[in-house]
C-alpha positions in Angstrom: 0.0 0.3 0.1 1.6 3.3 -1.0 0.8 7.0 -1.2 1.5 9.2 -3.9 3.1 12.7 -3.1 2.2 15.1 -6.4 3.6 18.3 -7.5 3.4 20.2 -10.8 6.4 22.5 -12.3 4.1 25.0 -13.7 4.2 27.8 -11.8 7.5 27.0 -9.7 10.1 29.8 -9.6 12.7 27.9 -10.4 11.0 26.6 -13.8 9.5 30.3 -14.7 12.7 31.6 -14.5 14.3 28.7 -16.8 11.2 29.4 -18.7 10.6 25.2 -18.2 7.1 25.9 -16.9 6.1 22.5 -17.6 6.4 19.2 -15.7 5.0 17.0 -13.0 6.8 14.5 -10.2 5.2 11.5 -8.6 7.2 10.5 -5.1 6.0 7.2 -4.2 5.5 6.4 -0.6 5.0 3.4 1.7 1.7 3.8 3.2 2.5 2.8 7.0 6.3 3.2 8.0 6.4 6.3 4.9 9.7 4.7 3.4 10.5 6.3 0.0 9.6 3.7 -2.8 10.5 5.4 -5.9 9.6 8.0 -8.4 8.3 9.1 -11.4 9.6 12.5 -13.1 9.2 14.5 -15.8 10.5 18.0 -15.3 13.4 20.6 -15.8 16.3 19.2 -14.5 14.7 15.8 -13.7 17.7 14.0 -13.0 18.6 16.0 -10.6 15.6 15.0 -8.7 16.3 11.6 -9.4 20.0 11.8 -8.1 18.6 13.1 -4.9 15.4 11.0 -4.8 18.1 7.3 -5.5 20.2 8.5 -2.7 17.1 8.7 -0.2 16.0 5.2 -1.2 20.0 3.9 -0.8 20.3 5.9 2.7 17.2 4.3 3.4 15.5 7.7 4.8 11.9 7.9 4.6 9.7 10.9 3.7 9.8 12.4 7.6 13.7 12.2 7.7 14.0 13.6 3.6 12.2 16.5 5.1 14.4 17.3 7.8 17.1 17.5 5.4 18.1 21.1 3.5 16.7 22.4 0.5 17.8 25.9 -0.8 15.7 28.3 -2.7 15.5 29.1 -5.5 15.6 25.4 -7.3 14.0 23.4 -9.1 14.4 20.6 -6.2 12.2 22.9 -4.0 9.3 20.7 -6.3 10.7 17.5 -4.5 10.2 18.9 -0.7 6.5 19.8 -2.2 6.2 16.3 -3.2 7.7 14.8 0.2 5.2 17.2 2.2 1.7 16.3 -0.3 3.2 12.2 0.8 3.8 12.7 4.4 0.8 14.0 4.4 -0.7 11.0 3.7 1.0 8.8 6.2 0.1 6.7 8.9 3.7 7.1 9.9 4.3 10.5 12.1 6.5 13.3 11.7 8.9 13.2 15.1 7.6 16.6 17.3 10.8 18.5 16.0 9.6 19.8 13.0 12.1 21.4 10.4 11.1 25.0 9.8 9.9 25.9 7.3 10.4 29.3 5.2 6.6 30.0 4.5 5.7 28.9 8.2 5.3 31.4 11.5 7.9 31.3 14.1 7.3 29.3 16.3 9.0 28.4 19.9 12.1 30.0 20.8 12.2 31.4 17.5 9.0 33.6 18.0 9.2 37.5 18.7 9.1 38.1 22.3 6.6 41.0 23.2 
């Protein structure tokens, strides 16, 4: 049993800048244990995405662990992060309590402004 994390590259910042605003990425993740199983890629710089996914599979990291790794901005690889987030929201295994702060998230905890 698996879930599919999906992202379209239409409207993705780096794809727009590269004038390659087409593509789709599907990441397949085991529904129960969050293991990354594979992917289908038709995207700008898809070989870079495939490289990262193959490393994640070889390293045996799950979708939550992959999301704890750095993703730089602005790069096509941010599309992979979006697909992983989409898959992570569908798996049964919960993310660890300590989450990586995301750019669009409001500051929380020790990062919150005091006032």
